[in-house]
N, CA, C and O of each residue as an XYZ file, in Angstrom:
584
protein
N     -58.328    -22.434     -5.862
C     -57.689    -21.186     -6.202
C     -56.389    -21.500     -6.935
O     -55.621    -22.370     -6.525
N     -56.163    -20.785     -8.010
C     -54.967    -20.994     -8.810
C     -53.791    -20.221     -8.219
O     -53.930    -19.076     -7.787
N     -52.652    -20.865     -8.212
C     -51.453    -20.236     -7.676
C     -50.671    -19.626     -8.837
O     -50.445    -20.282     -9.854
N     -50.269    -18.393     -8.681
C     -49.518    -17.711     -9.725
C     -48.123    -18.323     -9.858
O     -47.492    -18.647     -8.852
N     -47.643    -18.481    -11.077
C     -46.290    -19.011    -11.257
C     -45.222    -18.014    -10.808
O     -44.048    -18.367    -10.703
N     -45.623    -16.781    -10.545
C     -44.676    -15.742    -10.142
C     -44.681    -15.484     -8.637
O     -43.952    -14.608     -8.172
N     -45.455    -16.196     -7.889
C     -45.514    -15.967     -6.450
C     -44.272    -16.555     -5.774
O     -43.720    -17.564     -6.213
N     -43.858    -15.902     -4.707
C     -42.714    -16.383     -3.930
C     -43.130    -16.508     -2.478
O     -44.040    -15.817     -2.019
N     -42.469    -17.377     -1.771
C     -42.820    -17.599     -0.366
C     -42.390    -16.403      0.472
O     -41.553    -15.602      0.055
N     -42.973    -16.296      1.655
C     -42.634    -15.182      2.540
C     -41.179    -15.264      3.009
O     -40.534    -14.229      3.178
N     -40.656    -16.461      3.219
C     -39.255    -16.588      3.635
C     -38.308    -16.178      2.510
O     -37.257    -15.591      2.767
N     -38.669    -16.479      1.287
C     -37.848    -16.072      0.141
C     -37.885    -14.558     -0.022
O     -36.861    -13.937     -0.307
N     -39.052    -13.966      0.156
C     -39.141    -12.513      0.016
C     -38.379    -11.810      1.146
O     -37.793    -10.751      0.923
N     -38.380    -12.380      2.344
C     -37.628    -11.792      3.456
C     -36.129    -11.874      3.171
O     -35.402    -10.910      3.412
N     -35.671    -12.991      2.672
C     -34.261    -13.153      2.330
C     -33.860    -12.155      1.254
O     -32.790    -11.552      1.333
N     -34.697    -11.980      0.267
C     -34.434    -11.034     -0.799
C     -34.370     -9.610     -0.257
O     -33.492     -8.836     -0.636
N     -35.291     -9.272      0.620
C     -35.326     -7.945      1.217
C     -34.059     -7.670      2.023
O     -33.457     -6.605      1.884
N     -33.653     -8.611      2.856
C     -32.450     -8.443      3.674
C     -31.218     -8.333      2.780
O     -30.339     -7.509      3.034
N     -31.151     -9.144      1.751
C     -30.017     -9.126      0.831
C     -29.891     -7.777      0.135
O     -28.780     -7.289     -0.076
N     -30.994     -7.185     -0.213
C     -30.962     -5.894     -0.898
C     -30.733     -4.723      0.046
O     -30.050     -3.765     -0.316
N     -31.286     -4.781      1.236
C     -31.209     -3.658      2.161
C     -29.952     -3.637      3.027
O     -29.498     -2.560      3.414
N     -29.386     -4.782      3.334
C     -28.234     -4.830      4.238
C     -27.085     -3.947      3.770
O     -26.568     -3.173      4.576
N     -26.656     -4.021      2.506
C     -25.564     -3.147      2.077
C     -25.911     -1.666      2.177
O     -25.055     -0.846      2.508
N     -27.151     -1.329      1.893
C     -27.567      0.074      1.985
C     -27.536      0.544      3.434
O     -27.058      1.643      3.718
N     -28.034     -0.267      4.343
C     -28.050      0.115      5.756
C     -26.647      0.231      6.332
O     -26.399      1.072      7.196
N     -25.735     -0.601      5.865
C     -24.362     -0.522      6.358
C     -23.713      0.806      5.988
O     -22.798      1.255      6.679
N     -24.165      1.437      4.921
C     -23.621      2.727      4.532
C     -23.897      3.804      5.572
O     -23.177      4.799      5.649
N     -24.925      3.606      6.357
C     -25.337      4.642      7.284
C     -24.739      4.517      8.675
O     -25.189      5.194      9.600
N     -23.754      3.683      8.839
C     -23.020      3.651     10.100
C     -21.613      3.153      9.817
O     -21.301      1.976      9.997
N     -20.782      4.067      9.374
C     -19.426      3.745      8.963
C     -18.485      4.033     10.118
O     -18.086      5.177     10.337
N     -18.135      3.000     10.849
C     -17.383      3.164     12.088
C     -15.888      3.205     11.838
O     -15.244      4.193     12.191
N     -15.323      2.193     11.256
C     -13.877      2.132     11.045
C     -13.162      1.706     12.301
O     -13.762      1.662     13.375
N     -11.869      1.387     12.181
C     -11.093      0.933     13.336
C     -10.749      2.081     14.284
O     -10.572      3.221     13.853
N     -10.656      1.773     15.564
C     -10.258      2.761     16.559
C      -8.776      3.084     16.340
O      -7.953      2.172     16.252
N      -8.429      4.373     16.250
C      -7.020      4.730     16.042
C      -6.137      4.190     17.170
O      -6.522      4.217     18.339
N      -4.963      3.707     16.808
C      -4.055      3.114     17.797
C      -3.321      4.164     18.614
O      -2.746      3.840     19.653
N      -3.326      5.412     18.169
C      -2.558      6.456     18.864
C      -3.399      7.303     19.817
O      -2.979      8.393     20.204
N      -4.574      6.816     20.197
C      -5.393      7.552     21.168
C      -4.756      7.499     22.544
O      -3.981      6.594     22.852
N      -5.091      8.477     23.362
C      -4.607      8.493     24.732
C      -3.472      9.486     24.933
O      -3.093     10.228     24.027
N      -2.947      9.473     26.148
C      -1.888     10.403     26.544
C      -0.550      9.692     26.411
O      -0.361      8.595     26.935
N       0.375     10.333     25.703
C       1.716      9.788     25.481
C       2.736     10.840     25.900
O       2.817     11.909     25.296
N       3.514     10.534     26.934
C       4.505     11.487     27.462
C       3.861     12.827     27.809
O       4.424     13.887     27.534
N       2.683     12.770     28.411
C       2.015     13.981     28.881
C       1.295     14.777     27.813
O       0.895     15.915     28.061
N       1.118     14.205     26.626
C       0.471     14.952     25.544
C      -0.390     14.028     24.690
O      -0.219     12.809     24.687
N      -1.318     14.644     23.970
C      -2.082     13.908     22.973
C      -1.202     13.716     21.739
O      -0.266     14.484     21.513
N      -1.497     12.711     20.959
C      -0.716     12.438     19.750
C      -0.870     13.571     18.738
O      -1.914     14.220     18.670
N       0.168     13.798     17.965
C       0.043     14.784     16.880
C      -0.818     14.212     15.754
O      -1.044     13.003     15.695
N      -1.289     15.061     14.881
C      -2.031     14.615     13.706
C      -1.030     14.185     12.641
O      -0.050     14.882     12.377
N      -1.286     13.039     12.036
C      -0.407     12.586     10.960
C      -0.681     13.350      9.670
O       0.209     13.493      8.832
N      -1.903     13.839      9.508
C      -2.266     14.653      8.352
C      -3.397     15.594      8.754
O      -4.301     15.188      9.484
N      -3.364     16.842      8.292
C      -4.456     17.769      8.627
C      -5.724     17.522      7.812
O      -6.750     18.155      8.061
N      -5.664     16.609      6.845
C      -6.832     16.360      5.993
C      -7.988     15.719      6.746
O      -9.147     15.928      6.387
N      -7.692     14.941      7.785
C      -8.774     14.293      8.542
C      -8.541     14.331     10.041
O      -9.070     13.504     10.783
N      -7.739     15.306     10.486
C      -7.420     15.421     11.906
C      -7.177     16.880     12.251
O      -6.657     17.640     11.434
N      -7.552     17.269     13.457
C      -7.265     18.612     13.969
C      -6.764     18.469     15.397
O      -7.303     17.683     16.176
N      -5.730     19.234     15.736
C      -5.172     19.213     17.087
C      -4.811     20.636     17.473
O      -4.184     21.364     16.703
N      -5.216     21.022     18.676
C      -4.954     22.381     19.154
C      -4.619     22.340     20.636
O      -5.011     21.420     21.354
N      -3.888     23.352     21.078
C      -3.642     23.559     22.500
C      -4.164     24.941     22.842
O      -3.776     25.941     22.237
N      -5.058     24.975     23.832
C      -5.703     26.228     24.211
C      -5.184     26.710     25.559
O      -5.350     26.014     26.561
N      -4.555     27.893     25.611
C      -4.189     28.452     26.913
C      -5.460     28.778     27.693
O      -6.488     29.138     27.120
N      -5.362     28.643     29.011
C      -6.541     28.885     29.843
C      -6.137     29.584     31.137
O      -5.154     29.219     31.782
N      -6.918     30.595     31.497
C      -6.703     31.261     32.792
C      -7.200     30.389     33.932
O      -6.698     30.479     35.052
N      -8.178     29.551     33.654
C      -8.774     28.674     34.664
C      -8.905     27.266     34.080
O     -10.010     26.853     33.729
N      -7.802     26.524     33.970
C      -7.854     25.250     33.260
C      -8.800     24.207     33.856
O      -9.505     23.522     33.114
N      -8.826     24.075     35.198
C      -9.697     23.057     35.788
C     -11.176     23.340     35.547
O     -11.895     22.450     35.091
N     -11.659     24.559     35.839
C     -13.074     24.835     35.556
C     -13.404     24.761     34.062
O     -14.481     24.302     33.681
N     -12.470     25.217     33.221
C     -12.700     25.133     31.778
C     -12.806     23.680     31.324
O     -13.659     23.343     30.503
N     -11.943     22.825     31.856
C     -11.988     21.417     31.487
C     -13.292     20.777     31.955
O     -13.879     19.965     31.241
N     -13.736     21.136     33.131
C     -15.029     20.623     33.634
C     -16.174     21.056     32.723
O     -17.071     20.267     32.429
N     -16.142     22.309     32.278
C     -17.188     22.801     31.371
C     -17.127     22.060     30.038
O     -18.163     21.722     29.465
N     -15.921     21.807     29.549
C     -15.768     21.054     28.294
C     -16.289     19.632     28.438
O     -16.963     19.124     27.542
N     -15.983     18.983     29.564
C     -16.458     17.617     29.790
C     -17.991     17.573     29.787
O     -18.586     16.678     29.186
N     -18.616     18.525     30.449
C     -20.079     18.573     30.498
C     -20.652     18.818     29.100
O     -21.651     18.210     28.714
N     -20.019     19.698     28.361
C     -20.493     20.019     27.021
C     -20.385     18.804     26.094
O     -21.329     18.481     25.373
N     -19.237     18.138     26.121
C     -19.029     16.959     25.272
C     -20.030     15.866     25.627
O     -20.562     15.199     24.740
N     -20.287     15.681     26.901
C     -21.250     14.663     27.351
C     -22.636     14.912     26.768
O     -23.378     13.969     26.495
N     -22.983     16.183     26.579
C     -24.315     16.539     26.080
C     -24.369     16.755     24.562
O     -25.438     17.043     24.023
N     -23.240     16.621     23.869
C     -23.239     16.824     22.417
C     -24.073     15.737     21.741
O     -24.002     14.572     22.135
N     -24.859     16.102     20.731
C     -25.657     15.091     20.032
C     -24.772     14.062     19.316
O     -23.699     14.393     18.812
N     -25.236     12.827     19.282
C     -24.560     11.719     18.603
C     -23.135     11.514     19.102
O     -22.265     11.093     18.341
N     -22.895     11.808     20.368
C     -21.565     11.679     20.961
C     -21.648     10.789     22.187
O     -22.526     10.952     23.035
N     -20.718      9.841     22.268
C     -20.667      8.917     23.392
C     -19.289      8.997     24.047
O     -18.269      8.809     23.383
N     -19.263      9.273     25.338
C     -18.006      9.300     26.080
C     -17.561      7.866     26.312
O     -18.303      7.054     26.865
N     -16.335      7.563     25.881
C     -15.793      6.208     25.972
C     -14.894      6.059     27.189
O     -14.884      5.017     27.844
N     -14.136      7.116     27.485
C     -13.210      7.090     28.627
C     -13.172      8.473     29.246
O     -13.180      9.489     28.551
N     -13.130      8.489     30.594
C     -13.105      9.771     31.292
C     -12.306      9.625     32.572
O     -12.546      8.721     33.372
N     -11.356     10.525     32.756
C     -10.647     10.640     34.030
C     -10.738     12.104     34.451
O     -11.421     12.893     33.798
N     -10.060     12.472     35.530
C     -10.097     13.871     35.952
C      -9.262     14.777     35.046
O      -9.369     15.999     35.142
N      -8.424     14.197     34.159
C      -7.571     14.998     33.266
C      -7.768     14.685     31.782
O      -7.214     15.384     30.935
N      -8.542     13.651     31.450
C      -8.622     13.195     30.058
C     -10.039     12.726     29.740
O     -10.721     12.136     30.578
N     -10.458     13.000     28.522
C     -11.734     12.482     28.040
C     -11.558     12.033     26.587
O     -10.924     12.713     25.781
N     -12.136     10.869     26.278
C     -12.186     10.361     24.908
C     -13.643     10.097     24.597
O     -14.334      9.394     25.334
N     -14.104     10.672     23.491
C     -15.497     10.488     23.065
C     -15.531     10.133     21.589
O     -14.634     10.492     20.828
N     -16.576      9.426     21.199
C     -16.818      9.089     19.807
C     -18.010      9.911     19.324
O     -19.097      9.847     19.897
N     -17.788     10.683     18.262
C     -18.844     11.527     17.695
C     -19.214     10.986     16.323
O     -18.341     10.779     15.480
N     -20.500     10.759     16.096
C     -20.984     10.231     14.818
C     -21.645     11.329     14.002
O     -22.357     12.174     14.547
N     -21.409     11.315     12.693
C     -22.045     12.305     11.827
C     -23.530     11.984     11.686
O     -23.947     10.835     11.834
N     -24.311     13.007     11.400
C     -25.764     12.855     11.351
C     -26.229     12.008     10.174
O     -27.131     11.185     10.331
N     -25.640     12.192      9.011
C     -26.173     11.536      7.828
C     -25.679     10.108      7.649
O     -26.489      9.186      7.555
N     -24.379      9.909      7.602
C     -23.851      8.579      7.305
C     -23.304      7.844      8.523
O     -22.942      6.673      8.418
N     -23.238      8.502      9.668
C     -22.767      7.842     10.873
C     -21.261      7.657     10.928
O     -20.777      6.790     11.655
N     -20.497      8.468     10.163
C     -19.042      8.401     10.257
C     -18.630      8.696     11.697
O     -19.168      9.614     12.316
N     -17.696      7.939     12.228
C     -17.270      8.121     13.611
C     -15.930      8.848     13.660
O     -14.978      8.472     12.977
N     -15.875      9.892     14.479
C     -14.641     10.629     14.762
C     -14.311     10.428     16.233
O     -15.206     10.265     17.063
N     -13.020     10.442     16.551
C     -12.577     10.340     17.938
C     -12.162     11.715     18.421
O     -11.341     12.386     17.795
N     -12.736     12.128     19.537
C     -12.455     13.414     20.158
C     -11.741     13.168     21.474
O     -12.189     12.365     22.293
N     -10.624     13.864     21.675
C      -9.870     13.748     22.922
C      -9.604     15.132     23.489
O      -9.327     16.077     22.751
N      -9.691     15.241     24.802
C      -9.334     16.468     25.522
C      -8.431     16.083     26.682
O      -8.669     15.085     27.363
N      -7.390     16.885     26.903
C      -6.438     16.630     27.980
C      -6.187     17.905     28.759
O      -5.808     18.926     28.185
N      -6.394     17.850     30.053
C      -6.104     18.974     30.944
C      -4.619     18.976     31.254
O      -4.094     17.994     31.780
N      -3.932     20.072     30.933
C      -2.502     20.230     31.191
C      -2.331     21.358     32.208
O      -2.122     22.515     31.844
N      -2.424     20.996     33.484
C      -2.373     21.984     34.568
C      -1.012     22.674     34.615
O      -0.939     23.876     34.869
N       0.068     21.925     34.372
C       1.417     22.493     34.441
C       1.626     23.640     33.463
O       2.390     24.564     33.742
N       0.958     23.587     32.330
C       1.098     24.640     31.314
C      -0.147     25.516     31.203
O      -0.272     26.296     30.259
N      -1.056     25.394     32.148
C      -2.313     26.156     32.139
C      -2.971     26.118     30.766
O      -3.275     27.150     30.168
N      -3.180     24.890     30.285
C      -3.765     24.751     28.959
C      -4.597     23.476     28.867
O      -4.579     22.625     29.757
N      -5.317     23.378     27.774
C      -6.107     22.186     27.456
C      -5.739     21.777     26.036
O      -5.810     22.580     25.105
N      -5.349     20.530     25.887
C      -5.045     19.991     24.568
C      -6.301     19.341     24.007
O      -7.061     18.703     24.736
N      -6.510     19.507     22.712
C      -7.689     18.946     22.054
C      -7.284     18.308     20.734
O      -6.436     18.826     20.007
N      -7.907     17.178     20.442
C      -7.631     16.463     19.185
C      -8.909     15.799     18.725
O      -9.622     15.183     19.517
N      -9.199     15.928     17.433
C     -10.357     15.282     16.827
C      -9.892     14.674     15.516
O      -9.335     15.368     14.666
N     -10.124     13.363     15.350
C      -9.611     12.644     14.184
C     -10.689     11.727     13.604
O     -11.403     11.045     14.340
N     -10.795     11.721     12.281
C     -11.736     10.840     11.590
C     -11.148      9.448     11.479
O      -9.943      9.286     11.286
N     -11.993      8.456     11.599
C     -11.540      7.069     11.459
C     -11.445      6.630     10.006
O     -10.588      5.820      9.655
N     -12.317      7.159      9.164
C     -12.352      6.736      7.760
C     -12.190      7.941      6.838
O     -12.523      9.068      7.203
N     -11.678      7.685      5.652
C     -11.620      8.709      4.616
C     -10.317      9.474      4.594
O      -9.536      9.448      5.546
N     -10.104     10.150      3.492
C      -8.902     10.959      3.315
C      -9.133     12.415      3.671
O      -8.175     13.174      3.821
N     -10.381     12.816      3.809
C     -10.695     14.201      4.144
C     -11.946     14.231      5.017
O     -12.874     13.445      4.828
N     -11.951     15.148      5.967
C     -13.123     15.285      6.831
C     -13.952     16.514      6.473
O     -14.940     16.822      7.140
N     -13.542     17.214      5.413
C     -14.234     18.426      4.946
C     -14.322     19.489      6.040
O     -15.272     20.271      6.066
N     -13.347     19.524      6.937
C     -13.288     20.547      7.983
C     -14.095     20.251      9.226
O     -14.179     21.097     10.116
N     -14.688     19.081      9.314
C     -15.559     18.753     10.450
C     -14.778     18.762     11.766
O     -15.254     19.320     12.756
N     -13.602     18.162     11.794
C     -12.837     18.087     13.041
C     -12.367     19.463     13.499
O     -12.443     19.769     14.689
N     -11.887     20.292     12.588
C     -11.473     21.654     12.946
C     -12.664     22.461     13.455
O     -12.536     23.216     14.418
N     -13.812     22.307     12.819
C     -15.017     23.018     13.272
C     -15.439     22.560     14.663
O     -15.861     23.372     15.487
N     -15.324     21.255     14.923
C     -15.677     20.722     16.240
C     -14.786     21.362     17.312
O     -15.271     21.789     18.359
N     -13.484     21.422     17.038
C     -12.571     22.028     18.010
C     -12.838     23.514     18.164
O     -12.721     24.052     19.265
N     -13.196     24.182     17.078
C     -13.545     25.610     17.168
C     -14.747     25.836     18.067
O     -14.780     26.792     18.842
N     -15.726     24.963     17.965
C     -16.910     25.038     18.832
C     -16.534     24.872     20.290
O     -17.032     25.595     21.154
N     -15.650     23.917     20.567
C     -15.229     23.651     21.950
C     -14.336     24.764     22.496
O     -14.424     25.108     23.675
N     -13.492     25.317     21.658
C     -12.555     26.363     22.098
C     -13.298     27.578     22.667
O     -12.786     28.265     23.551
N     -14.482     27.833     22.167
C     -15.265     28.969     22.648
C     -15.587     28.861     24.135
O     -15.924     29.865     24.762
N     -15.489     27.659     24.712
C     -15.802     27.469     26.123
C     -14.597     27.711     27.038
O     -14.733     27.691     28.261
N     -13.420     27.940     26.449
C     -12.188     28.077     27.230
C     -11.902     29.572     27.469
O     -11.941     30.375     26.537
N     -11.616     29.928     28.724
C     -11.273     31.312     29.059
C      -9.781     31.515     28.816
O      -8.941     30.827     29.397
N      -9.472     32.465     27.953
C      -8.049     32.763     27.690
C      -7.762     34.228     27.742
O      -6.619     34.640     27.544
């Protein structure tokens, strides 16, 4: 049997396939670095450095503890969302976008002293989130009794 001068070995074709597909696949999970200002600082969540890729709100609540529990349960069940840290007063979750896998950090803080819940959602990458973080907080705010 004659061997074609254009044939390539299976290992060469696999290397070629990986070389071509790897950059494309990396586009679909754009994580970025974890923001350094996450967490509670002096009893509050960090402010947003820019509204272009961050949203922060404080929601008054008639029943802050039950509302916070409902928010925690809701966030736990949100699609493409993973809870990273949880205490009785604070939750940090990572939410990934459906198409490209952009990761946003979502934080909620129960502020019993002020009968409120603080919320912050910030994108890790990009200069604009196209309103995704504000919309996420709007969805969550609907669960708070005020």
